[in-house]
N, CA, C and O of each residue as an XYZ file, in Angstrom:
864
protein
N     -17.960      8.833     50.424
C     -16.943      9.190     49.430
C     -16.978     10.692     49.190
O     -18.055     11.261     49.009
N     -15.825     11.339     49.184
C     -15.718     12.777     48.983
C     -14.849     13.056     47.773
O     -13.735     12.547     47.652
N     -15.384     13.879     46.876
C     -14.648     14.230     45.666
C     -13.567     15.238     46.006
O     -13.830     16.236     46.677
N     -12.345     14.980     45.543
C     -11.202     15.823     45.867
C     -10.689     16.492     44.587
O     -10.041     15.857     43.755
N     -10.991     17.778     44.451
C     -10.562     18.494     43.251
C      -9.043     18.648     43.188
O      -8.480     18.773     42.100
N      -8.386     18.640     44.324
C      -6.925     18.747     44.309
C      -6.296     17.512     43.668
O      -5.236     17.596     43.048
N      -6.964     16.355     43.823
C      -6.464     15.145     43.161
C      -6.607     15.258     41.651
O      -5.762     14.771     40.899
N      -7.679     15.903     41.216
C      -7.870     16.110     39.784
C      -6.777     17.011     39.221
O      -6.161     16.688     38.205
N      -6.536     18.150     39.891
C      -5.506     19.072     39.416
C      -4.119     18.441     39.481
O      -3.266     18.720     38.639
N      -3.896     17.591     40.481
C      -2.612     16.903     40.571
C      -2.431     15.858     39.488
O      -1.305     15.566     39.086
N      -3.535     15.290     39.010
C      -3.458     14.242     37.998
C      -3.374     14.806     36.578
O      -2.892     14.122     35.675
N      -3.835     16.043     36.368
C      -3.915     16.594     35.015
C      -2.596     16.560     34.247
O      -2.614     16.200     33.070
N      -1.443     16.914     34.843
C      -0.192     16.821     34.061
C       0.081     15.412     33.549
O       0.556     15.239     32.426
N      -0.216     14.410     34.364
C      -0.013     13.033     33.916
C      -1.063     12.637     32.871
O      -0.795     11.828     31.983
N      -2.261     13.221     32.994
C      -3.306     12.939     32.007
C      -2.860     13.384     30.620
O      -3.055     12.654     29.648
N      -2.256     14.587     30.514
C      -1.826     15.076     29.200
C      -0.746     14.170     28.612
O      -0.737     13.909     27.409
N       0.158     13.694     29.455
C       1.185     12.772     28.966
C       0.549     11.473     28.464
O       0.911     10.965     27.403
N      -0.397     10.944     29.232
C      -1.077      9.719     28.830
C      -1.929      9.918     27.599
O      -2.021      9.031     26.750
N      -2.564     11.097     27.495
C      -3.390     11.395     26.329
C      -2.558     11.425     25.058
O      -2.989     10.930     24.016
N      -1.364     12.004     25.141
C      -0.483     12.047     23.975
C      -0.129     10.642     23.505
O      -0.149     10.363     22.307
N       0.193      9.765     24.439
C       0.533      8.387     24.084
C      -0.686      7.672     23.498
O      -0.565      6.929     22.523
N      -1.858      7.897     24.092
C      -3.086      7.276     23.582
C      -3.360      7.710     22.151
O      -3.688      6.881     21.303
N      -3.230      9.004     21.877
C      -3.493      9.501     20.527
C      -2.449      8.995     19.540
O      -2.777      8.707     18.389
N      -1.209      8.884     19.971
C      -0.169      8.320     19.096
C      -0.515      6.881     18.720
O      -0.453      6.500     17.551
N      -0.878      6.095     19.721
C      -1.224      4.698     19.453
C      -2.450      4.608     18.554
O      -2.513      3.748     17.675
N      -3.427      5.492     18.769
C      -4.655      5.458     17.976
C      -4.389      5.840     16.525
O      -4.815      5.136     15.609
N      -3.691      6.944     16.310
C      -3.454      7.421     14.942
C      -2.572      6.449     14.162
O      -2.901      6.072     13.038
N      -1.458      6.048     14.759
C      -0.550      5.136     14.059
C      -1.182      3.758     13.869
O      -1.028      3.140     12.816
N      -1.894      3.281     14.888
C      -2.572      1.990     14.758
C      -3.648      2.024     13.694
O      -3.818      1.054     12.955
N      -4.386      3.136     13.600
C      -5.428      3.266     12.575
C      -4.820      3.265     11.183
O      -5.300      2.561     10.294
N      -3.752      4.060     10.988
C      -3.104      4.098      9.674
C      -2.584      2.719      9.275
O      -2.711      2.307      8.122
N      -2.001      2.013     10.238
C      -1.475      0.678      9.935
C      -2.603     -0.296      9.613
O      -2.487     -1.094      8.683
N      -3.677     -0.236     10.366
C      -4.785     -1.162     10.120
C      -5.455     -0.894      8.782
O      -5.828     -1.833      8.078
N      -5.614      0.388      8.418
C      -6.233      0.715      7.135
C      -5.341      0.274      5.977
O      -5.831     -0.246      4.974
N      -4.041      0.482      6.117
C      -3.115      0.104      5.044
C      -3.017     -1.410      4.896
O      -3.146     -1.945      3.795
N      -2.787     -2.095      6.016
C      -2.686     -3.558      5.962
C      -3.999     -4.194      5.519
O      -4.000     -5.173      4.772
N      -5.122     -3.632      5.984
C      -6.421     -4.176      5.583
C      -6.601     -4.140      4.078
O      -7.115     -5.088      3.484
N      -6.174     -3.033      3.455
C      -6.282     -2.931      2.002
C      -5.341     -3.918      1.322
O      -5.693     -4.522      0.308
N      -4.147     -4.080      1.880
C      -3.191     -5.043      1.312
C      -3.769     -6.455      1.374
O      -3.722     -7.187      0.386
N      -4.318     -6.845      2.539
C      -4.923     -8.175      2.659
C      -6.045     -8.356      1.635
O      -6.161     -9.412      1.013
N      -6.863     -7.325      1.465
C      -7.991     -7.424      0.531
C      -7.509     -7.667     -0.894
O      -8.037     -8.528     -1.597
N      -6.511     -6.909     -1.311
C      -6.001     -7.068     -2.675
C      -5.330     -8.419     -2.863
O      -5.461     -9.037     -3.920
N      -4.606     -8.886     -1.836
C      -3.970    -10.204     -1.937
C      -5.012    -11.318     -2.002
O      -4.807    -12.319     -2.688
N      -6.130    -11.150     -1.291
C      -7.182    -12.161     -1.330
C      -7.883    -12.213     -2.685
O      -8.584    -13.180     -2.981
N      -7.702    -11.194     -3.498
C      -8.280    -11.185     -4.848
C      -7.264    -11.619     -5.902
O      -7.541    -11.564     -7.100
N      -6.086    -12.050     -5.449
C      -5.072    -12.526     -6.384
C      -5.554    -13.803     -7.076
O      -6.266    -14.601     -6.466
N      -5.178    -14.003     -8.332
C      -5.630    -15.196     -9.056
C      -5.051    -16.499     -8.510
O      -5.664    -17.555     -8.664
N      -3.881    -16.439     -7.877
C      -3.229    -17.659     -7.404
C      -3.709    -18.038     -6.005
O      -3.724    -17.208     -5.096
N      -4.098    -19.289     -5.848
C      -4.524    -19.745     -4.524
C      -3.342    -19.870     -3.579
O      -3.530    -19.928     -2.364
N      -2.117    -19.912     -4.117
C      -0.930    -19.975     -3.265
C      -0.667    -18.637     -2.590
O       0.128    -18.556     -1.653
N      -1.321    -17.604     -3.058
C      -1.297    -16.304     -2.380
C      -2.496    -16.179     -1.457
O      -2.356    -15.766     -0.305
N      -3.669    -16.534     -1.954
C      -4.900    -16.379     -1.170
C      -4.905    -17.259      0.069
O      -5.324    -16.813      1.137
N      -4.451    -18.488     -0.048
C      -4.553    -19.421      1.074
C      -3.720    -18.990      2.281
O      -4.257    -18.960      3.389
N      -2.425    -18.652      2.124
C      -1.660    -18.203      3.305
C      -2.227    -16.926      3.924
O      -2.271    -16.793      5.147
N      -2.663    -15.982      3.076
C      -3.237    -14.738      3.604
C      -4.502    -15.032      4.391
O      -4.725    -14.452      5.454
N      -5.332    -15.933      3.873
C      -6.556    -16.298      4.576
C      -6.278    -16.947      5.920
O      -6.960    -16.657      6.903
N      -5.278    -17.828      5.972
C      -4.922    -18.499      7.230
C      -4.422    -17.491      8.257
O      -4.840    -17.518      9.414
N      -3.522    -16.597      7.831
C      -2.947    -15.619      8.753
C      -4.018    -14.676      9.294
O      -4.084    -14.438     10.500
N      -4.854    -14.141      8.411
C      -5.860    -13.182      8.857
C      -6.920    -13.836      9.740
O      -7.400    -13.215     10.688
N      -7.287    -15.070      9.445
C      -8.252    -15.760     10.298
C      -7.666    -16.018     11.677
O      -8.355    -15.879     12.688
N      -6.393    -16.395     11.714
C      -5.736    -16.648     13.000
C      -5.679    -15.376     13.837
O      -5.988    -15.398     15.028
N      -5.284    -14.271     13.215
C      -5.184    -13.006     13.955
C      -6.560    -12.546     14.421
O      -6.710    -12.083     15.551
N      -7.557    -12.672     13.562
C      -8.902    -12.198     13.917
C      -9.528    -13.028     15.028
O     -10.333    -12.512     15.804
N      -9.174    -14.289     15.116
C      -9.828    -15.181     16.070
C      -9.032    -15.407     17.345
O      -9.380    -16.274     18.147
N      -7.967    -14.638     17.542
C      -7.240    -14.688     18.818
C      -7.359    -13.326     19.494
O      -7.391    -12.305     18.807
N      -7.425    -13.285     20.812
C      -7.614    -12.015     21.520
C      -6.437    -11.065     21.333
O      -5.283    -11.487     21.250
N      -6.751     -9.788     21.270
C      -5.703     -8.778     21.163
C      -4.760     -8.829     22.356
O      -3.560     -8.602     22.205
N      -5.285     -9.122     23.534
C      -4.443     -9.184     24.725
C      -3.385    -10.280     24.598
O      -2.231    -10.073     24.972
N      -3.768    -11.428     24.081
C      -2.813    -12.528     23.872
C      -1.749    -12.113     22.857
O      -0.569    -12.413     23.036
N      -2.162    -11.431     21.803
C      -1.213    -10.981     20.790
C      -0.218     -9.980     21.374
O       0.967    -10.013     21.042
N      -0.697     -9.093     22.243
C       0.200     -8.133     22.891
C       1.258     -8.848     23.719
O       2.446     -8.539     23.621
N       0.820     -9.812     24.543
C       1.783    -10.563     25.350
C       2.781    -11.307     24.475
O       3.974    -11.332     24.777
N       2.303    -11.909     23.397
C       3.192    -12.676     22.519
C       4.236    -11.766     21.882
O       5.428    -12.076     21.905
N       3.796    -10.645     21.315
C       4.723     -9.753     20.625
C       5.730     -9.124     21.585
O       6.886     -8.907     21.222
N       5.289     -8.832     22.811
C       6.162     -8.103     23.737
C       7.086     -9.019     24.523
O       8.216     -8.645     24.834
N       6.606    -10.234     24.851
C       7.397    -11.104     25.718
C       8.038    -12.283     24.986
O       9.075    -12.783     25.421
N       7.442    -12.731     23.887
C       7.965    -13.907     23.187
C       8.948    -13.525     22.086
O      10.006    -14.141     21.961
N       8.607    -12.508     21.284
C       9.493    -12.128     20.185
C      10.905    -11.766     20.637
O      11.858    -12.110     19.937
N      11.089    -11.082     21.786
C      12.468    -10.799     22.222
C      13.307    -12.057     22.418
O      14.529    -12.007     22.274
N      12.670    -13.191     22.746
C      13.415    -14.442     22.884
C      13.934    -14.937     21.539
O      14.857    -15.750     21.482
N      13.333    -14.438     20.452
C      13.785    -14.785     19.108
C      14.680    -13.697     18.516
O      15.015    -13.741     17.332
N      15.062    -12.728     19.336
C      15.953    -11.665     18.877
C      15.258    -10.470     18.272
O      15.923     -9.591     17.724
N      13.929    -10.407     18.354
C      13.167     -9.274     17.804
C      12.654     -8.428     18.962
O      11.691     -8.804     19.631
N      13.287     -7.303     19.196
C      12.932     -6.452     20.318
C      12.525     -5.076     19.822
O      13.240     -4.453     19.037
N      11.379     -4.605     20.280
C      10.873     -3.281     19.926
C      10.427     -2.575     21.199
O      10.243     -3.207     22.239
N      10.255     -1.261     21.108
C       9.761     -0.514     22.256
C       8.322     -0.937     22.560
O       7.634     -1.504     21.712
N       7.887     -0.650     23.779
C       6.535     -1.032     24.184
C       5.489     -0.349     23.308
O       4.522     -0.982     22.885
N       5.681      0.934     23.036
C       4.703      1.661     22.222
C       4.676      1.132     20.799
O       3.600      0.949     20.230
N       5.854      0.880     20.208
C       5.899      0.332     18.851
C       5.218     -1.033     18.787
O       4.507     -1.331     17.828
N       5.435     -1.855     19.802
C       4.779     -3.166     19.858
C       3.267     -3.011     19.954
O       2.522     -3.720     19.277
N       2.809     -2.077     20.799
C       1.376     -1.855     20.951
C       0.734     -1.356     19.678
O      -0.348     -1.809     19.305
N       1.398     -0.416     19.001
C       0.868      0.103     17.736
C       0.770     -1.008     16.701
O      -0.240     -1.132     16.008
N       1.823     -1.816     16.599
C       1.814     -2.911     15.620
C       0.711     -3.922     15.941
O       0.018     -4.394     15.040
N       0.552     -4.251     17.222
C      -0.465     -5.231     17.610
C      -1.867     -4.726     17.275
O      -2.675     -5.462     16.709
N      -2.156     -3.476     17.624
C      -3.478     -2.910     17.329
C      -3.707     -2.832     15.825
O      -4.772     -3.203     15.332
N      -2.688     -2.340     15.090
C      -2.837     -2.220     13.647
C      -3.031     -3.562     12.975
O      -3.891     -3.703     12.105
N      -2.241     -4.552     13.369
C      -2.363     -5.889     12.782
C      -3.706     -6.510     13.118
O      -4.371     -7.067     12.245
N      -4.108     -6.418     14.376
C      -5.363     -7.034     14.802
C      -6.555     -6.451     14.041
O      -7.389     -7.192     13.520
N      -6.627     -5.140     13.981
C      -7.791     -4.515     13.345
C      -7.713     -4.525     11.823
O      -8.721     -4.301     11.153
N      -6.523     -4.784     11.264
C      -6.439     -4.885      9.812
C      -7.244     -6.070      9.297
O      -7.719     -6.054      8.161
N      -7.398     -7.098     10.128
C      -8.176     -8.257      9.692
C      -9.674     -7.951      9.662
O     -10.440     -8.656      9.005
N     -10.088     -6.904     10.372
C     -11.486     -6.459     10.316
C     -11.682     -5.446      9.193
O     -12.668     -5.516      8.460
N     -10.751     -4.504      9.054
C     -10.884     -3.539      7.966
C     -10.778     -4.231      6.610
O     -11.321     -3.740      5.620
N     -10.085     -5.364      6.558
C     -10.018     -6.142      5.330
C     -11.413     -6.509      4.850
O     -11.717     -6.387      3.663
N     -12.266     -6.959      5.771
C     -13.627     -7.329      5.407
C     -14.441     -6.117      4.984
O     -15.313     -6.217      4.121
N     -14.152     -4.966      5.596
C     -14.845     -3.731      5.225
C     -14.485     -3.347      3.792
O     -15.363     -3.020      2.993
N     -13.197     -3.387      3.472
C     -12.773     -3.084      2.101
C     -13.381     -4.071      1.105
O     -13.830     -3.681      0.027
N     -13.392     -5.340      1.474
C     -13.957     -6.349      0.576
C     -15.409     -6.037      0.241
O     -15.824     -6.112     -0.915
N     -16.180     -5.683      1.280
C     -17.586     -5.354      1.052
C     -17.726     -4.109      0.173
O     -18.604     -4.042     -0.688
N     -16.842     -3.114      0.402
C     -16.911     -1.905     -0.412
C     -16.577     -2.169     -1.868
O     -17.219     -1.620     -2.764
N     -15.575     -3.009     -2.113
C     -15.203     -3.327     -3.493
C     -16.309     -4.114     -4.185
O     -16.616     -3.870     -5.352
N     -16.896     -5.046     -3.473
C     -17.974     -5.840     -4.075
C     -19.225     -5.007     -4.326
O     -20.068     -5.383     -5.140
N     -19.353     -3.866     -3.625
C     -20.523     -3.006     -3.826
C     -20.388     -2.106     -5.051
O     -21.372     -1.509     -5.489
N     -19.184     -2.002     -5.608
C     -18.994     -1.204     -6.823
C     -19.725     -1.897     -7.970
O     -19.507     -3.088     -8.191
N     -20.581     -1.193     -8.705
C     -21.347     -1.834     -9.785
C     -20.452     -2.524    -10.816
O     -19.356     -2.057    -11.126
N     -20.942     -3.626    -11.328
C     -20.179     -4.385    -12.335
C     -19.909     -3.532    -13.566
O     -18.890     -3.701    -14.237
N     -20.822     -2.617    -13.859
C     -20.645     -1.756    -15.027
C     -19.384     -0.921    -14.971
O     -18.834     -0.555    -16.010
N     -18.913     -0.611    -13.752
C     -17.677      0.159    -13.617
C     -16.468     -0.662    -14.074
O     -15.560     -0.146    -14.725
N     -16.476     -1.945    -13.721
C     -15.405     -2.828    -14.184
C     -15.457     -2.960    -15.711
O     -14.430     -2.914    -16.387
N     -16.662     -3.123    -16.231
C     -16.811     -3.301    -17.674
C     -16.402     -2.046    -18.432
O     -15.806     -2.129    -19.505
N     -16.729     -0.867    -17.862
C     -16.346      0.380    -18.521
C     -14.824      0.532    -18.546
O     -14.255      0.964    -19.548
N     -14.173      0.174    -17.442
C     -12.711      0.259    -17.392
C     -12.084     -0.689    -18.417
O     -11.086     -0.354    -19.055
N     -12.679     -1.875    -18.567
C     -12.171     -2.836    -19.557
C     -12.383     -2.316    -20.974
O     -11.510     -2.448    -21.831
N     -13.567     -1.715    -21.214
C     -13.869     -1.192    -22.541
C     -12.923     -0.050    -22.922
O     -12.587      0.121    -24.094
N     -12.492      0.734    -21.913
C     -11.554      1.822    -22.168
C     -10.113      1.348    -22.227
O      -9.193      2.140    -22.430
N      -9.926      0.040    -22.048
C      -8.585     -0.562    -22.091
C      -7.654      0.043    -21.045
O      -6.469      0.249    -21.304
N      -8.196      0.326    -19.863
C      -7.370      0.861    -18.787
C      -6.483     -0.238    -18.216
O      -6.922     -1.380    -18.084
N      -5.242      0.093    -17.878
C      -4.387     -0.895    -17.193
C      -5.031     -1.307    -15.866
O      -5.829     -0.567    -15.291
N      -4.671     -2.498    -15.396
C      -5.274     -3.004    -14.160
C      -4.986     -2.073    -12.979
O      -5.863     -1.826    -12.151
N      -3.756     -1.558    -12.903
C      -3.424     -0.657    -11.801
C      -4.251      0.622    -11.873
O      -4.691      1.139    -10.846
N      -4.462      1.132    -13.082
C      -5.262      2.345    -13.257
C      -6.726      2.080    -12.936
O      -7.406      2.946    -12.387
N      -7.211      0.910    -13.268
C      -8.593      0.551    -12.946
C      -8.822      0.586    -11.444
O      -9.841      1.092    -10.972
N      -7.865      0.043    -10.694
C      -8.007      0.016     -9.243
C      -7.906      1.407     -8.640
O      -8.744      1.794     -7.825
N      -6.878      2.169     -9.039
C      -6.603      3.447     -8.371
C      -7.553      4.565     -8.797
O      -7.838      5.463     -8.004
N      -8.045      4.524    -10.026
C      -8.858      5.628    -10.535
C     -10.349      5.324    -10.570
O     -11.168      6.243    -10.576
N     -10.712      4.035    -10.595
C     -12.131      3.691    -10.768
C     -12.695      2.971     -9.545
O     -13.691      3.414     -8.973
N     -12.076      1.878     -9.145
C     -12.675      1.008     -8.140
C     -12.471      1.522     -6.717
O     -13.440      1.716     -5.983
N     -11.222      1.744     -6.325
C     -10.940      2.113     -4.935
C     -11.585      3.432     -4.505
O     -12.105      3.499     -3.391
N     -11.579      4.500     -5.341
C     -12.250      5.728     -4.899
C     -13.734      5.517     -4.578
O     -14.253      6.094     -3.622
N     -14.408      4.694     -5.375
C     -15.821      4.436     -5.118
C     -16.010      3.531     -3.894
O     -16.932      3.724     -3.101
N     -15.126      2.549     -3.758
C     -15.253      1.619     -2.634
C     -14.993      2.319     -1.309
O     -15.711      2.094     -0.335
N     -13.967      3.168     -1.266
C     -13.599      3.819     -0.002
C     -14.698      4.757      0.465
O     -14.941      4.865      1.667
N     -15.371      5.443     -0.460
C     -16.489      6.304     -0.056
C     -17.558      5.502      0.679
O     -18.168      5.992      1.629
N     -17.778      4.286      0.239
C     -18.827      3.459      0.826
C     -18.460      2.932      2.220
O     -19.343      2.638      3.026
N     -17.162      2.813      2.498
C     -16.757      2.135      3.734
C     -16.271      3.087      4.822
O     -15.902      2.634      5.905
N     -16.261      4.382      4.566
C     -15.793      5.335      5.579
C     -16.541      5.195      6.904
O     -15.888      5.189      7.948
N     -17.892      5.080      6.924
C     -18.578      4.923      8.222
C     -18.119      3.691      8.991
O     -17.917      3.751     10.204
N     -17.954      2.573      8.287
C     -17.525      1.348      8.968
C     -16.099      1.480      9.481
O     -15.800      1.028     10.587
N     -15.213      2.089      8.702
C     -13.848      2.298      9.160
C     -13.824      3.219     10.375
O     -13.017      3.039     11.287
N     -14.718      4.206     10.375
C     -14.807      5.098     11.530
C     -15.183      4.365     12.798
O     -14.684      4.681     13.878
N     -16.063      3.385     12.670
C     -16.439      2.588     13.847
C     -15.236      1.847     14.422
O     -15.113      1.702     15.638
N     -14.358      1.383     13.551
C     -13.175      0.678     14.039
C     -12.163      1.627     14.677
O     -11.396      1.217     15.549
N     -12.153      2.878     14.255
C     -11.296      3.861     14.931
C     -11.736      4.014     16.384
O     -10.905      4.042     17.291
N     -13.044      4.111     16.598
C     -13.565      4.215     17.965
C     -13.242      2.952     18.753
O     -12.879      3.024     19.927
N     -13.374      1.790     18.104
C     -13.061      0.525     18.782
C     -11.585      0.466     19.169
O     -11.245     -0.003     20.256
N     -10.707      0.940     18.283
C      -9.273      0.950     18.600
C      -8.985      1.881     19.772
O      -8.157      1.569     20.628
N      -9.669      3.024     19.810
C      -9.494      3.944     20.932
C      -9.837      3.255     22.246
O      -9.118      3.403     23.234
N     -10.918      2.514     22.258
C     -11.351      1.852     23.492
C     -10.448      0.673     23.867
O     -10.471      0.207     25.006
N      -9.658      0.196     22.912
C      -8.733     -0.898     23.212
C      -7.342     -0.419     23.607
O      -6.517     -1.229     24.032
N      -7.060      0.872     23.479
C      -5.731      1.362     23.844
C      -5.382      1.119     25.315
O      -4.198      0.956     25.609
N      -6.340      1.085     26.268
C      -5.946      0.775     27.652
C      -5.283     -0.587     27.815
O      -4.583     -0.817     28.802
N      -5.494     -1.503     26.854
C      -4.834     -2.804     26.944
C      -3.318     -2.678     26.869
O      -2.593     -3.558     27.332
N      -2.844     -1.589     26.287
C      -1.391     -1.409     26.165
C      -0.723     -1.261     27.523
O       0.495     -1.404     27.637
N      -1.508     -0.979     28.544
C      -0.951     -0.856     29.890
C      -0.264     -2.141     30.328
O       0.690     -2.099     31.104
N      -0.743     -3.295     29.835
C      -0.190     -4.572     30.294
C       1.220     -4.807     29.765
O       1.931     -5.676     30.270
N       1.637     -4.034     28.742
C       3.002     -4.167     28.244
C       3.804     -2.902     28.583
O       4.749     -2.540     27.882
N       3.407     -2.250     29.664
C       4.119     -1.110     30.271
C       4.003      0.195     29.509
O       4.772      1.121     29.770
N       3.068      0.302     28.573
C       2.834      1.583     27.902
C       2.008      2.465     28.834
O       0.930      2.060     29.269
N       2.491      3.646     29.142
C       1.782      4.538     30.064
C       0.849      5.459     29.288
O       1.098      6.658     29.164
N      -0.234      4.875     28.768
C      -1.288      5.690     28.166
C      -2.177      6.218     29.295
O      -1.744      6.239     30.447
N      -3.388      6.638     29.001
C      -4.201      7.307     30.019
C      -4.507      6.408     31.211
O      -4.375      6.835     32.358
N      -4.914      5.170     30.951
C      -5.222      4.281     32.068
C      -3.972      3.940     32.861
O      -4.018      3.852     34.088
N      -2.857      3.747     32.169
C      -1.615      3.470     32.872
C      -1.202      4.621     33.774
O      -0.746      4.404     34.896
N      -1.363      5.857     33.281
C      -1.069      7.025     34.099
C      -2.009      7.114     35.297
O      -1.576      7.432     36.405
N      -3.289      6.834     35.079
C      -4.257      6.891     36.179
C      -3.950      5.837     37.233
O      -4.047      6.104     38.430
N      -3.583      4.655     36.793
C      -3.247      3.581     37.737
C      -2.013      3.943     38.545
O      -1.972      3.720     39.755
N      -1.005      4.500     37.879
C       0.216      4.889     38.575
C      -0.053      5.992     39.598
O       0.448      5.937     40.721
N      -0.843      6.990     39.209
C      -1.184      8.083     40.119
C      -1.985      7.565     41.313
O      -1.758      7.982     42.448
N      -2.926      6.652     41.048
C      -3.765      6.107     42.125
C      -2.941      5.334     43.141
O      -3.177      5.437     44.345
N      -1.972      4.558     42.658
C      -1.125      3.783     43.564
C      -0.208      4.671     44.385
O       0.121      4.347     45.526
N       0.202      5.787     43.808
C       1.097      6.689     44.524
C       0.365      7.515     45.581
O       0.912      7.799     46.647
N      -0.889      7.901     45.274
C      -1.624      8.822     46.152
C      -2.831      8.172     46.834
O      -3.516      8.828     47.619
N      -3.102      6.900     46.551
C      -4.227      6.179     47.140
C      -5.558      6.901     46.892
O      -6.432      6.948     47.758
N      -5.684      7.457     45.690
C      -6.921      8.106     45.264
C      -7.275      7.552     43.886
O      -6.589      7.814     42.898
N      -8.354      6.785     43.844
C      -8.715      6.073     42.619
C      -9.889      6.718     41.882
O      -9.934      6.706     40.652
N     -10.826      7.274     42.625
C     -12.051      7.776     42.011
C     -11.779      8.902     41.022
O     -12.273      8.873     39.895
N     -11.005      9.883     41.433
C     -10.803     11.074     40.610
C     -10.072     10.765     39.297
O     -10.583     11.123     38.236
N      -8.886     10.108     39.319
C      -8.195      9.869     38.042
C      -8.960      8.950     37.098
O      -8.952      9.162     35.885
N      -9.622      7.930     37.643
C     -10.371      7.019     36.776
C     -11.589      7.715     36.176
O     -11.946      7.456     35.027
N     -12.226      8.592     36.942
C     -13.358      9.351     36.414
C     -12.907     10.311     35.325
O     -13.579     10.472     34.307
N     -11.770     10.943     35.548
C     -11.248     11.894     34.564
C     -10.934     11.199     33.246
O     -11.270     11.725     32.185
N     -10.302     10.037     33.284
C      -9.979      9.372     32.018
C     -11.240      8.819     31.358
O     -11.296      8.712     30.133
N     -12.251      8.466     32.150
C     -13.528      8.047     31.558
C     -14.158      9.174     30.767
O     -14.640      8.968     29.654
N     -14.154     10.377     31.348
C     -14.685     11.543     30.642
C     -13.838     11.841     29.414
O     -14.372     12.202     28.365
N     -12.527     11.693     29.535
C     -11.638     11.951     28.398
C     -11.935     11.008     27.243
O     -11.960     11.441     26.091
N     -12.160      9.734     27.522
C     -12.489      8.775     26.468
C     -13.801      9.145     25.786
O     -13.921      9.036     24.566
N     -14.782      9.581     26.569
C     -16.069      9.975     25.988
C     -15.895     11.162     25.055
O     -16.439     11.171     23.951
N     -15.137     12.165     25.492
C     -14.933     13.360     24.682
C     -14.169     13.044     23.398
O     -14.522     13.532     22.324
N     -13.119     12.224     23.515
C     -12.342     11.880     22.325
C     -13.194     11.089     21.335
O     -13.132     11.330     20.129
N     -13.982     10.153     21.839
C     -14.848      9.357     20.966
C     -15.868     10.242     20.256
O     -16.142     10.063     19.069
N     -16.421     11.187     20.990
C     -17.429     12.074     20.405
C     -16.812     12.957     19.322
O     -17.383     13.106     18.241
N     -15.644     13.543     19.612
C     -14.968     14.383     18.631
C     -14.574     13.576     17.397
O     -14.695     14.054     16.269
N     -14.103     12.353     17.618
C     -13.733     11.502     16.481
C     -14.945     11.177     15.618
O     -14.846     11.161     14.391
N     -16.083     10.918     16.246
C     -17.298     10.619     15.478
C     -17.748     11.829     14.669
O     -18.217     11.676     13.542
N     -17.611     13.042     15.233
C     -17.960     14.254     14.489
C     -17.060     14.430     13.273
O     -17.539     14.752     12.186
N     -15.770     14.222     13.450
C     -14.840     14.351     12.332
C     -15.135     13.334     11.240
O     -15.066     13.653     10.053
N     -15.461     12.115     11.640
C     -15.749     11.072     10.661
C     -17.044     11.350      9.909
O     -17.142     11.061      8.717
N     -18.041     11.911     10.598
C     -19.275     12.280      9.906
C     -19.033     13.394      8.901
O     -19.585     13.377      7.801
N     -18.201     14.368      9.285
C     -17.872     15.449      8.357
C     -17.133     14.907      7.140
O     -17.395     15.327      6.013
N     -16.210     13.977      7.365
C     -15.483     13.364      6.254
C     -16.425     12.582      5.355
O     -16.305     12.626      4.131
N     -17.362     11.867      5.962
C     -18.319     11.092      5.182
C     -19.162     12.001      4.291
O     -19.380     11.701      3.117
N     -19.641     13.130      4.862
C     -20.455     14.061      4.070
C     -19.627     14.649      2.924
O     -20.136     14.838      1.819
N     -18.360     14.935      3.189
C     -17.500     15.508      2.143
C     -17.274     14.509      1.015
O     -17.305     14.875     -0.160
N     -17.050     13.255      1.369
C     -16.825     12.232      0.342
C     -18.074     11.986     -0.490
O     -17.990     11.731     -1.692
N     -19.225     12.063      0.153
C     -20.481     11.861     -0.588
C     -20.669     12.959     -1.634
O     -21.122     12.700     -2.749
N     -20.308     14.214     -1.249
C     -20.436     15.316     -2.213
C     -19.432     15.176     -3.361
O     -19.402     16.016     -4.260
């Protein structure tokens, strides 16, 4: 086997295009998963079991089915029901929905870790329920769960290559296309492997810096 640097230079323009799509899917999917996860958590704390039970069923179903199956369902089955979205939008929604069922558990653990005295103090001050959540409970809970949420960001990054199966040309999709066109597989696949390592490392550094800032 001989390493061909010309294949690397030829692949780089496609790598940047794939990297942009990967980062779009990662950022939007992360925001969606964090938002939906918090929504699921708050709904699961609703006093009515008619709210808790459907949310519990839906989140358990999503968490216990493979992301790949969900991608195929959203991309190939929903259009038969008249719901059609772009491949990237479908991929972002699938990743965000899937991981929201995990971030939900992270938020739950963070909220339960808030000392009971904080709830009692908010009650003693006669704070409205919305103010108790936004000013007292959630700020303390989120500080506790930032490391765990960061781990899921890395996990979502590593799952973005699955979007290739629904025609999203992220980094792996670009590498596969280049390899089929030029019959050179080693160079593009090695390059995207290094790219994933670098992105994961940079993301972990940013998350550690955020964690230290929140602690202060």
